[in-house]
VMD Tcl script that draws the C-alpha trace (Angstrom):
set ca {
  {109.68 -26.38 -73.96}
  {110.75 -30.25 -73.84}
  {114.18 -31.40 -72.81}
  {115.50 -34.59 -74.38}
  {117.66 -36.84 -71.90}
  {121.04 -38.33 -72.62}
  {120.18 -41.61 -73.46}
  {123.35 -43.28 -71.11}
  {121.81 -41.33 -68.21}
  {118.73 -40.75 -66.24}
  {116.80 -37.36 -65.74}
  {118.84 -35.49 -62.54}
  {114.79 -35.07 -60.96}
  {111.25 -36.32 -62.47}
  {108.72 -34.65 -63.82}
  {104.61 -34.28 -61.99}
  {103.45 -37.92 -62.44}
  {106.46 -40.15 -62.62}
  {107.31 -41.94 -59.60}
  {110.38 -43.63 -61.02}
  {112.58 -44.74 -63.81}
  {114.11 -47.73 -64.43}
  {117.43 -48.04 -66.16}
  {117.57 -52.00 -67.51}
  {120.75 -53.63 -66.62}
  {121.82 -55.05 -70.56}
  {123.86 -57.78 -70.73}
  {125.52 -60.12 -73.39}
  {124.49 -63.64 -73.45}
  {126.37 -65.37 -76.70}
  {126.59 -62.45 -78.61}
  {122.60 -61.94 -77.75}
  {121.52 -58.35 -76.07}
  {118.97 -58.67 -72.95}
  {117.84 -55.60 -71.16}
  {116.21 -56.76 -67.77}
  {114.48 -54.15 -66.24}
  {112.00 -55.80 -63.75}
  {112.85 -56.81 -61.33}
  {115.18 -53.81 -60.20}
  {116.99 -52.61 -56.91}
  {114.40 -50.33 -55.46}
  {111.53 -51.86 -56.97}
  {110.54 -55.61 -57.29}
  {107.20 -55.36 -58.59}
  {104.61 -53.21 -61.65}
  {101.18 -54.71 -60.20}
  {102.26 -58.69 -60.74}
  {105.11 -58.06 -63.69}
  {107.50 -59.49 -61.71}
  {109.75 -59.78 -63.97}
  {110.34 -57.94 -67.35}
  {113.21 -59.18 -70.03}
  {113.91 -57.12 -73.78}
  {115.20 -60.33 -75.95}
  {117.62 -58.63 -78.62}
  {117.14 -56.93 -81.26}
  {119.61 -60.02 -82.46}
  {120.27 -62.31 -84.78}
  {121.98 -66.23 -84.88}
  {123.96 -67.26 -87.86}
  {122.38 -70.53 -90.01}
  {122.49 -73.64 -87.60}
  {122.61 -71.28 -84.52}
  {119.59 -69.97 -82.34}
  {117.54 -69.92 -78.69}
  {118.09 -73.12 -76.62}
  {116.67 -73.20 -73.35}
  {116.95 -76.37 -71.64}
  {113.72 -77.27 -69.42}
  {113.36 -75.94 -65.66}
  {110.65 -75.55 -63.59}
  {108.31 -72.73 -62.67}
  {106.50 -72.24 -59.70}
  {103.83 -69.42 -58.53}
  {103.65 -67.15 -61.43}
  {102.46 -66.49 -65.27}
  {105.28 -66.13 -67.92}
  {104.36 -64.43 -71.02}
  {105.93 -64.04 -74.15}
  {105.40 -61.79 -76.75}
  {107.32 -60.86 -79.88}
  {108.01 -58.60 -82.34}
  {110.51 -60.56 -85.15}
  {111.80 -63.46 -84.80}
  {110.07 -67.68 -83.72}
  {110.38 -69.63 -80.16}
  {108.80 -72.64 -79.98}
  {107.37 -73.35 -76.90}
  {107.49 -77.15 -75.05}
  {106.06 -78.25 -71.54}
  {105.14 -80.49 -69.43}
  {101.45 -80.89 -69.82}
  {102.47 -81.43 -73.40}
  {102.02 -78.04 -75.28}
  {104.05 -78.24 -78.20}
  {103.63 -74.43 -79.92}
  {105.02 -72.09 -81.72}
  {104.78 -68.25 -80.93}
  {105.58 -66.00 -83.07}
  {104.99 -61.66 -83.44}
  {102.14 -60.28 -82.54}
  {100.80 -63.97 -80.62}
  {100.80 -64.28 -76.78}
  {102.29 -67.62 -75.22}
  {100.67 -67.31 -71.67}
  {101.74 -70.23 -69.33}
  {100.52 -70.36 -65.59}
  {102.91 -72.57 -63.59}
  {100.74 -72.55 -60.71}
  {102.25 -75.30 -57.99}
  {104.88 -76.68 -60.77}
  {105.86 -76.93 -64.38}
  {108.01 -77.57 -66.81}
  {109.26 -76.09 -70.35}
  {111.42 -75.13 -73.19}
  {111.95 -72.32 -75.52}
  {114.25 -73.64 -78.59}
  {114.38 -72.47 -82.24}
  {112.52 -74.31 -84.44}
  {114.75 -76.48 -87.27}
  {113.03 -74.70 -90.34}
  {114.63 -71.55 -88.74}
  {118.00 -72.55 -87.44}
  {118.27 -74.46 -90.83}
  {118.42 -70.55 -92.38}
  {119.44 -68.44 -90.00}
  {116.62 -66.23 -87.59}
  {116.60 -62.81 -85.80}
  {114.85 -62.57 -82.57}
  {113.42 -59.56 -80.92}
  {110.99 -59.83 -78.31}
  {109.77 -59.18 -74.66}
  {109.84 -61.93 -71.89}
  {107.56 -60.86 -68.66}
  {106.58 -62.89 -65.55}
  {103.51 -62.41 -64.24}
  {102.85 -63.13 -60.13}
  {99.98 -65.44 -59.14}
  {98.28 -63.83 -55.90}
  {98.61 -66.17 -53.33}
  {95.25 -67.26 -53.64}
  {96.28 -69.33 -56.76}
  {100.06 -69.61 -56.74}
  {99.43 -73.43 -56.22}
  {96.61 -74.05 -59.10}
  {97.07 -76.19 -61.84}
  {99.47 -75.59 -64.50}
  {97.56 -74.33 -67.51}
  {98.95 -73.02 -71.10}
  {97.14 -70.92 -73.06}
  {97.71 -69.72 -76.70}
  {96.48 -66.94 -78.31}
  {96.92 -65.78 -82.48}
  {97.74 -61.84 -82.58}
  {94.28 -61.77 -84.84}
  {92.21 -62.83 -81.23}
  {93.31 -59.59 -79.26}
  {91.50 -56.68 -79.48}
  {93.35 -54.10 -81.53}
  {92.56 -50.36 -80.79}
  {93.50 -46.96 -83.73}
  {92.61 -43.37 -82.85}
  {94.22 -40.44 -83.60}
  {97.64 -41.33 -84.11}
  {97.58 -44.47 -82.12}
  {97.49 -48.02 -82.64}
  {96.93 -50.32 -79.51}
  {96.83 -54.05 -79.51}
  {95.97 -55.44 -75.43}
  {97.91 -58.44 -75.13}
  {95.83 -59.07 -71.52}
  {93.59 -57.40 -69.33}
  {91.30 -54.52 -69.19}
  {92.30 -50.48 -70.80}
  {91.30 -48.50 -72.87}
  {87.24 -49.33 -73.19}
  {88.93 -53.35 -74.05}
  {89.16 -56.71 -72.50}
  {91.36 -59.44 -74.06}
  {90.62 -62.79 -74.08}
  {93.86 -64.22 -71.83}
  {92.82 -65.47 -69.12}
  {94.75 -63.92 -65.78}
  {94.57 -64.31 -61.74}
  {94.62 -60.75 -60.98}
  {93.26 -57.44 -62.71}
  {96.00 -56.48 -65.25}
  {96.83 -54.59 -68.56}
  {99.39 -55.35 -70.88}
  {99.35 -53.45 -74.29}
  {102.24 -53.01 -77.11}
  {101.32 -49.40 -78.67}
  {102.91 -47.76 -81.82}
  {102.36 -43.97 -81.93}
  {102.58 -41.89 -84.67}
  {105.42 -38.58 -84.41}
  {103.47 -36.16 -82.25}
  {100.18 -38.67 -81.17}
  {99.12 -39.32 -77.63}
  {97.77 -41.89 -75.26}
  {96.59 -41.68 -71.67}
  {97.62 -44.25 -69.21}
  {94.23 -46.52 -67.54}
  {93.34 -44.76 -65.06}
  {91.07 -47.97 -63.16}
  {94.96 -49.76 -62.27}
  {96.70 -48.26 -59.68}
  {100.20 -49.51 -60.42}
  {101.56 -48.32 -64.13}
  {104.53 -48.36 -65.82}
  {105.29 -47.93 -70.22}
  {108.44 -49.57 -71.74}
  {109.79 -47.15 -74.42}
  {110.61 -49.50 -77.14}
  {111.29 -47.58 -79.93}
  {111.17 -43.88 -80.34}
  {111.04 -41.11 -77.48}
  {107.57 -39.84 -75.36}
  {107.04 -36.83 -73.72}
  {106.01 -36.72 -69.94}
  {105.32 -33.40 -68.91}
  {107.59 -31.62 -70.93}
  {110.81 -34.33 -70.24}
  {111.62 -36.23 -72.88}
  {112.77 -39.98 -72.59}
  {114.28 -42.19 -75.14}
  {114.70 -46.08 -75.88}
  {115.28 -48.52 -72.69}
  {113.38 -47.25 -70.08}
  {110.99 -48.04 -67.89}
  {108.40 -45.21 -66.24}
  {106.25 -46.06 -63.21}
  {103.85 -43.20 -62.59}
  {102.15 -42.25 -59.61}
  {98.98 -43.55 -58.23}
  {95.96 -41.71 -59.37}
  {97.66 -38.77 -61.78}
  {95.63 -38.50 -64.96}
  {97.75 -38.91 -67.50}
  {99.07 -38.45 -71.09}
  {102.19 -39.93 -72.72}
  {102.76 -38.04 -76.21}
  {105.49 -39.27 -78.84}
  {108.30 -37.65 -79.90}
  {109.09 -36.50 -83.82}
  {109.81 -39.96 -84.89}
  {106.77 -41.71 -83.38}
  {107.18 -43.98 -80.65}
  {106.06 -48.11 -79.82}
  {105.41 -48.71 -75.93}
  {104.86 -51.43 -73.64}
  {102.14 -51.02 -71.60}
  {101.81 -52.23 -68.17}
  {100.23 -52.48 -64.70}
  {97.79 -54.12 -62.46}
  {96.40 -53.84 -58.41}
  {99.20 -53.97 -56.13}
  {100.47 -57.34 -55.18}
  {99.12 -58.90 -51.92}
  {102.55 -58.64 -50.33}
  {106.12 -59.13 -51.21}
  {107.17 -62.04 -53.18}
  {110.27 -64.32 -52.88}
  {112.18 -64.85 -56.36}
  {114.98 -67.53 -56.11}
  {115.33 -68.84 -60.21}
  {112.63 -69.54 -61.30}
  {110.76 -69.57 -58.56}
  {108.27 -66.86 -57.46}
  {106.21 -67.77 -53.90}
  {104.74 -65.36 -50.95}
  {106.48 -68.35 -49.29}
  {110.37 -69.15 -48.35}
  {109.30 -72.46 -47.21}
  {107.37 -72.99 -50.42}
  {110.29 -72.10 -52.55}
  {113.00 -74.11 -50.67}
  {110.61 -76.93 -51.20}
  {110.62 -76.32 -55.15}
  {114.25 -76.53 -54.59}
  {114.17 -79.94 -53.64}
  {111.73 -80.88 -55.55}
  {113.92 -80.27 -59.39}
  {116.65 -81.94 -57.43}
  {114.98 -85.38 -56.94}
  {113.38 -85.48 -60.45}
  {110.21 -84.42 -59.37}
  {108.48 -81.95 -61.83}
  {107.18 -83.43 -64.39}
  {109.01 -84.15 -67.45}
  {108.30 -81.73 -70.98}
  {107.81 -84.93 -73.99}
  {109.53 -84.95 -76.67}
  {112.44 -82.88 -75.28}
  {112.80 -84.76 -72.11}
  {117.10 -85.13 -72.67}
  {118.16 -82.77 -70.93}
  {117.28 -80.20 -68.26}
  {118.57 -76.73 -66.24}
  {120.61 -78.38 -63.02}
  {119.72 -75.62 -60.13}
  {121.62 -73.22 -59.93}
  {124.26 -72.40 -56.99}
  {122.52 -70.12 -54.35}
  {124.96 -67.79 -54.12}
  {122.03 -65.38 -53.66}
  {120.37 -65.01 -50.24}
  {116.51 -65.70 -50.77}
  {114.18 -62.26 -49.32}
  {111.63 -60.85 -50.40}
  {112.32 -58.22 -53.14}
  {115.50 -59.46 -53.93}
  {116.43 -60.50 -57.46}
  {118.26 -64.34 -58.34}
  {119.57 -65.88 -61.16}
  {116.70 -65.97 -63.30}
  {118.93 -68.95 -65.42}
  {115.93 -70.77 -66.77}
  {113.94 -67.91 -69.06}
  {114.47 -67.46 -72.80}
  {116.53 -64.22 -72.03}
  {119.40 -65.78 -69.42}
}
mol new
graphics top color blue
foreach p $ca { graphics top sphere $p radius 0.5 }
foreach p [lrange $ca 0 end-1] q [lrange $ca 1 end] { graphics top cylinder $p $q radius 0.2 }
display resetview
């Protein structure tokens, strides 16, 4: 018989195959709820995924919307994936691309990029909803200072796997016998899976670190059931499958190879080098990052340094959509 946990509590013990259950930190930004699962106090990354935020679901009234002013990144790729609403992405490469549900915006910062994220004029005039995930993928050391890049992949170009009550869209990387067209710098997988009641989804077994974020419904692992808003981190090498609860489930599956060492984080900067982050901070304060064409009248200032910079510790991520 399965055990259903109180959705506000973590289980006292973990079922076989589970290494950790992360309860995201929820906070409100002007009436819009955000839940941050990574980085967590006891875990910085799952594979190369170093930041994972659930945005919403939330609703904006007419005249309102997301307004994330231009801000910088280094040493990572940002990944935006929506379930509802739309965001207009602009960056210092000249990209000007809306993203809608099912599409993937994959921006690689490398040595440095500036971008903004806003609600478009049409949606702002009528009111809109927003629900999605924004994640960051840390770049391996050999690629931390590559040239910046931006790629947009419509949902229709992504592999979809349907089998025995499971519908899975592979957002990036390799898994379940498919490979997504999104170019990545490291070995990883990222997928959006919808499970019918009682359907089973096996974890990909070729990836060393694996996790599932329960977005909707409930999932069962070795007899224990987990409610939405949990990131389940699995032990390496165990052949496991997740089973959807009686109402079905929707999951974000993610992971990959263990990163080549921990990362320093400050604001929107990620690097294996403390000195590189200090340089990025000085470059942003001095205006040495490139501007965003068509959105160069505003910017987010460097935050006050109230958090010590050290590997494995989260600092404010004030420039993301979800901060």
